[in-house]
C-alpha positions in Angstrom: -128.2 37.6 -48.6 -131.4 35.8 -47.7 -132.1 35.3 -51.4 -128.7 33.6 -51.9 -129.1 31.4 -48.8 -132.5 30.3 -49.9 -131.3 29.7 -53.4 -128.4 27.6 -52.2 -131.0 25.6 -50.2 -133.1 25.0 -53.3 -130.0 23.9 -55.3 -128.9 21.5 -52.5 -132.4 20.0 -52.2 -132.5 19.7 -56.0 -129.3 17.7 -55.8 -130.7 15.6 -53.0 -133.8 14.9 -55.1 -131.6 13.9 -58.0 -129.9 11.3 -55.7 -133.3 10.1 -54.3 -134.8 9.8 -57.7 -131.8 7.9 -59.0 -132.1 5.4 -56.1 -135.8 4.9 -56.7 -135.3 4.5 -60.5 -132.6 1.8 -59.8 -134.6 -0.1 -57.2 -134.9 -2.9 -59.8 -131.3 -2.8 -61.1 -129.3 -5.9 -60.1 -126.1 -5.0 -58.3 -127.0 -1.4 -57.7 -125.8 0.4 -54.6 -127.9 3.3 -53.2 -126.3 6.7 -52.5 -127.0 9.6 -50.1 -126.4 13.3 -50.7 -124.7 14.8 -47.6 -125.4 18.5 -46.9 -122.7 20.9 -45.7 -123.2 24.4 -44.4 -121.4 27.2 -46.3 -119.7 30.2 -44.6 -117.6 33.1 -45.9 -115.6 35.1 -43.5 -117.8 33.9 -40.7 -121.0 34.9 -42.4 -123.6 32.2 -43.3 -123.7 31.4 -47.0 -126.3 28.7 -47.0 -125.8 25.0 -47.9 -124.3 22.8 -50.5 -123.9 19.0 -51.1 -120.5 18.4 -49.6 -120.3 14.7 -50.5 -122.2 11.6 -51.7 -122.1 8.4 -49.7 -122.5 5.1 -51.5 -123.8 2.1 -49.5 -121.1 -0.3 -50.8 -121.0 -2.4 -47.6 -124.8 -3.0 -47.6 -125.6 -6.1 -49.7 -128.8 -6.5 -51.6 -131.0 -9.6 -51.4 -129.7 -12.6 -53.3 -132.3 -13.8 -55.7 -132.2 -17.3 -57.3 -132.4 -17.2 -61.1 -131.6 -20.8 -62.0 -129.4 -19.5 -64.8 -126.0 -21.3 -64.9 -123.9 -18.2 -65.7 -125.4 -15.9 -63.1 -123.6 -15.2 -59.8 -123.9 -13.0 -56.7 -121.0 -12.0 -54.5 -121.5 -12.7 -50.8 -119.3 -10.2 -49.0 -116.8 -7.8 -50.5 -115.6 -7.7 -54.1 -116.5 -6.7 -57.6 -116.6 -8.6 -60.9 -114.1 -7.2 -63.4 -114.7 -6.4 -67.1 -112.9 -4.5 -69.8 -114.9 -2.1 -71.9 -114.5 -1.3 -75.6 -112.0 1.4 -74.8 -109.8 -1.0 -72.9 -110.7 0.5 -69.5 -111.4 -1.8 -66.5 -114.8 -1.5 -64.9 -116.0 -3.1 -61.7 -119.5 -4.4 -61.0 -121.7 -6.3 -58.6 -123.8 -7.6 -61.4 -122.8 -11.2 -62.2 -124.9 -11.7 -65.3 -122.6 -13.4 -67.8 -122.9 -15.1 -71.2 -120.6 -16.3 -74.0 -120.5 -14.2 -77.2 -120.1 -15.4 -80.8 -116.3 -15.3 -80.5 -116.3 -17.4 -77.4 -115.5 -14.6 -74.9 -117.3 -14.5 -71.6 -119.1 -11.1 -71.5 -121.2 -9.2 -69.0 -124.8 -8.1 -69.5 -123.8 -5.2 -71.7 -121.1 -7.0 -73.7 -117.9 -6.1 -71.9 -115.3 -8.8 -71.7 -115.1 -10.4 -68.3 -111.6 -10.7 -66.8 -110.1 -13.8 -65.1 -107.4 -16.3 -65.1 -107.3 -18.8 -68.0 -106.0 -22.3 -67.4 -103.0 -21.6 -69.7 -102.4 -18.0 -68.7 -100.0 -18.7 -65.9 -102.0 -16.6 -63.4 -102.1 -13.5 -65.7 -105.3 -11.5 -65.7 -107.0 -11.3 -69.1 -110.1 -11.8 -71.2 -111.9 -15.1 -70.3 -112.9 -17.3 -73.2 -114.3 -20.7 -73.8 -113.6 -23.1 -76.6 -116.1 -23.2 -79.4 -114.6 -26.1 -81.4 -115.4 -29.7 -80.8 -113.4 -31.9 -78.4 -111.4 -34.5 -80.4 -111.4 -38.2 -79.6 -108.7 -39.4 -77.2 -107.7 -43.0 -76.7 -107.6 -44.4 -73.1 -104.1 -44.9 -71.8 -104.7 -45.3 -68.1 -107.2 -47.0 -65.8 -107.3 -46.3 -62.1 -108.8 -49.3 -60.2 -109.3 -49.7 -56.5 -111.4 -52.1 -54.5 -111.2 -55.1 -52.1 -110.2 -58.5 -53.3 -111.9 -60.6 -50.6 -109.5 -62.6 -48.5 -112.5 -65.0 -47.9 -112.3 -66.2 -51.6 -111.4 -69.8 -52.2 -109.3 -70.8 -55.2 -111.6 -72.1 -58.0 -111.3 -75.9 -58.6 -111.2 -75.6 -62.4 -109.0 -73.7 -64.9 -110.1 -70.2 -65.8 -113.0 -70.0 -68.4 -114.7 -66.7 -68.8 -117.9 -68.6 -69.8 -117.9 -70.4 -66.5 -118.5 -68.3 -63.5 -117.3 -71.0 -61.1 -113.7 -70.6 -62.4 -113.2 -67.0 -61.2 -114.1 -65.2 -58.0 -115.1 -61.7 -59.3 -115.5 -59.6 -62.4 -115.5 -55.9 -63.0 -116.3 -54.0 -66.3 -114.7 -50.7 -67.3 -115.3 -48.5 -70.4 -112.4 -47.6 -72.6 -112.0 -45.5 -75.8 -109.8 -46.2 -78.9 -108.1 -43.5 -80.9 -111.2 -43.0 -83.1 -113.3 -42.3 -80.0 -115.2 -45.6 -80.1 -116.2 -47.1 -76.8 -115.0 -50.6 -75.7 -115.7 -52.8 -72.7 -112.8 -54.1 -70.7 -113.7 -57.0 -68.4 -111.3 -57.9 -65.5 -111.7 -61.4 -64.1 -110.2 -61.9 -60.6 -109.0 -65.4 -59.7 -107.8 -66.3 -56.2 -104.6 -68.3 -56.4 -102.2 -69.7 -53.8 -101.5 -67.7 -50.7 -102.5 -64.0 -51.1 -102.2 -63.9 -54.9 -105.0 -62.8 -57.2 -104.6 -63.3 -60.9 -106.4 -61.0 -63.3 -107.5 -62.0 -66.8 -108.7 -59.5 -69.4 -111.3 -59.5 -72.1 -112.2 -56.7 -74.5 -115.7 -56.6 -75.9 -116.3 -60.1 -74.8 -113.1 -61.5 -76.3 -110.3 -62.8 -74.1 -107.1 -60.9 -74.6 -104.4 -63.3 -75.9 -100.9 -62.3 -77.0 -100.4 -65.5 -79.1 -98.8 -67.5 -76.3 -101.8 -67.5 -74.1 -104.2 -65.3 -72.1 -102.7 -62.0 -71.0 -102.7 -61.8 -67.2 -101.3 -59.8 -64.3 -100.6 -61.0 -60.8 -101.5 -59.0 -57.7 -99.5 -60.1 -54.7 -100.8 -59.0 -51.3 -98.9 -59.0 -48.1 -100.0 -60.1 -44.7 -101.5 -56.7 -43.9 -103.8 -56.9 -46.9 -101.9 -54.3 -49.0 -100.2 -54.8 -52.3 -96.6 -55.9 -52.0 -94.2 -53.2 -53.2 -93.6 -52.0 -55.8 -97.2 -51.5 -56.9 -96.5 -49.9 -60.2 -99.2 -49.7 -62.9 -99.6 -52.8 -65.0 -99.3 -52.0 -68.8 -101.6 -54.3 -70.8 -101.8 -54.5 -74.6 -105.5 -54.9 -75.4 -105.2 -55.4 -79.2 -105.8 -53.2 -82.1 -109.4 -52.1 -82.8 -110.4 -52.0 -86.4 -108.9 -48.9 -88.1 -107.5 -47.5 -84.9 -104.2 -47.4 -83.2 -103.2 -50.3 -80.8 -104.9 -50.0 -77.4 -102.4 -50.0 -74.6 -103.6 -49.2 -71.1 -101.7 -48.9 -67.8 -103.9 -50.2 -65.0 -103.1 -48.8 -61.5 -104.1 -51.2 -58.7 -102.0 -49.3 -56.1 -104.7 -48.9 -53.5 -106.5 -52.2 -54.0 -106.7 -54.3 -50.8 -107.1 -57.9 -49.7 -109.3 -58.0 -46.6 -111.9 -60.4 -45.4 -115.5 -59.6 -46.3 -117.2 -58.7 -49.6 -115.5 -58.0 -52.9 -116.2 -54.4 -53.9 -115.0 -51.7 -56.2 -114.4 -48.1 -55.1 -112.6 -46.6 -58.1 -113.0 -47.6 -61.7 -112.0 -44.7 -63.9 -110.3 -44.6 -67.3 -109.1 -41.6 -69.2 -109.9 -41.0 -72.9 -113.1 -39.8 -74.5 -115.3 -39.9 -77.5 -115.5 -36.7 -79.7 -117.9 -34.1 -78.3 -119.3 -30.7 -79.0 -119.9 -27.9 -76.5 -123.4 -28.2 -75.1 -123.3 -25.9 -72.1 -121.1 -23.4 -70.2 -121.6 -23.1 -66.4 -120.1 -21.2 -63.5 -119.1 -23.0 -60.3 -119.1 -21.6 -56.8 -115.3 -21.4 -56.8 -115.5 -19.0 -59.8 -114.4 -21.6 -62.3 -115.9 -21.6 -65.8 -116.9 -25.2 -66.8 -117.6 -26.3 -70.3 -119.8 -29.4 -70.7 -119.4 -31.5 -73.9 -121.9 -33.8 -75.5 -119.6 -36.8 -74.7 -120.1 -36.2 -71.0 -116.7 -34.6 -70.4 -116.4 -31.5 -68.4 -113.5 -29.1 -68.6 -112.4 -26.1 -66.6 -111.3 -23.3 -68.9 -110.7 -20.4 -66.5 -111.7 -18.6 -63.3 -113.4 -15.3 -62.6 -111.3 -12.6 -61.2 -112.7 -10.4 -58.4 -111.4 -7.2 -57.0 -111.5 -5.2 -53.8 -110.4 -1.7 -53.0 -108.9 -0.1 -49.9 -111.7 2.5 -50.0 -114.7 1.2 -51.9 -117.1 3.9 -50.9 -115.2 6.4 -53.0 -115.6 4.6 -56.3 -116.9 6.6 -59.2 -120.2 5.3 -60.6 -120.3 4.8 -64.4 -122.8 3.3 -66.9 -123.9 -0.3 -66.7 -124.3 -0.4 -62.9 -120.5 -0.3 -62.6 -117.7 1.7 -61.0 -114.2 2.8 -61.7 -111.4 3.7 -59.2 -110.0 7.1 -58.6 -107.3 8.7 -56.5 -109.3 8.2 -53.3 -110.0 4.5 -53.6 -106.5 3.1 -54.0 -105.5 0.4 -56.5 -107.6 -2.7 -57.0 -106.5 -5.9 -55.4 -107.3 -8.9 -57.6 -108.0 -12.5 -56.5 -110.4 -15.4 -56.8 -113.7 -15.9 -55.0 -113.2 -16.8 -51.3 -109.6 -15.8 -51.1 -108.4 -13.4 -48.4 -111.0 -10.6 -47.9 -112.8 -11.4 -51.2 -116.3 -12.7 -50.7 -117.7 -16.0 -51.9 -120.0 -16.7 -54.9 -123.5 -17.9 -54.9 -124.2 -19.3 -58.4 -127.4 -19.3 -60.4 -128.3 -16.1 -58.4 -128.1 -12.4 -58.7 -127.7 -9.6 -56.1 -130.7 -7.3 -56.1 -130.5 -3.5 -55.6 -130.0 -2.6 -52.0 -132.4 0.4 -52.3 -134.8 0.6 -49.3 -137.9 1.9 -51.0 -139.7 2.9 -47.8 -136.7 4.9 -46.6 -136.4 6.6 -50.0 -140.1 7.7 -49.9 -139.5 9.2 -46.4 -136.4 11.0 -47.7 -138.5 12.2 -50.7 -141.1 13.8 -48.3 -138.4 15.4 -46.3 -136.8 16.8 -49.4 -140.1 18.1 -50.6 -140.6 19.9 -47.2 -137.2 21.4 -47.5 -137.8 22.6 -51.0 -141.1 24.2 -50.0 -139.5 25.9 -47.0 -136.7 27.4 -49.0 -139.2 28.5 -51.7 -141.2 30.1 -48.9 -138.1 32.1 -47.8 -137.7 33.4 -51.4 -141.4 34.3 -51.5 -141.3 36.1 -48.2 -138.1 37.9 -49.1 -139.6 39.0 -52.4 -142.8 40.3 -50.7 -140.7 42.2 -48.2 -138.7 43.9 -51.0 -141.9 44.7 -52.8 -143.4 46.2 -49.6 -140.3 48.3 -49.1 -140.4 49.5 -52.7 -144.0 50.5 -52.4 -143.3 52.5 -49.2 -140.6 54.6 -50.9 
């Protein structure tokens, strides 16, 4: 019996050494979670049977250090949660390693090429493979301009008729950038002229040429009330700005809704038009809210999807698989998907990775303890063998 008990001790310690060596070997693996072999005593009909590894505990709740990488598609999870990817067999795998890239087909993949799962902007909230556009962004003509600022109530009406070449005939000017249907950039200048009462008349010029509809300069009138707000209704003003060479007519709706008329300085707080020049993809980045952002050469930035993260009712029971990843089983419960920072799901720290949570000092202590246990069980086998040999010699 002593032979079998000592042998079970050797087998258990060997399993413990396997776990310790795996922890030490993965001390440099990003997103790795250390494990611990738990011994359990064995009995049969009340008689001691030795020991075996009853379970393995994974330190899922213990986070590793967050290391800054400066790489735009790296991310570490602060708190609970796993990144989600689909392997070549179609199975879902879950990982704490947020090291992503874009493959030749435009799919967002993890460090070993598995397709990362998330919510595309056109997916209607359905989980699926995340991808980014690889084609160029076409040109788009400007159709709206949001403008907000303060037309100074201290302005005095100019003495002479408006002349864009004479700064004494207007009270303020603001320049905006617009695009035609071919993606060419144009300059829209708005000239503000104080009129009678609380009226401000706006004249327009495109690329230095006053906009004229054939009957005279194109203008719009901003009527302010006694509280300094635009008199209702403050609908966008649609202005025909001519037809650029070879392009479609440029028609822009200018929204002045939040513009005010107070004493003090003339200022501009919003001056933003839609439209863009053509552009190619120059970079793909990850934001802290989990959104995948594509940067174009024309300066435009577009969100193309969001990472999905998952949590489990019992994460410590997940089954470890290749690629510093895990898969669920009957003990873990079904995954609960969501976005970073929602519910119990942790937040993201971008341009960073989570280091292994292995405590090297503790593992070396465990290694020495395991060595002592192995030597002690070996000594039992040696002693038992000597006793049997002594008995055989006495017979």
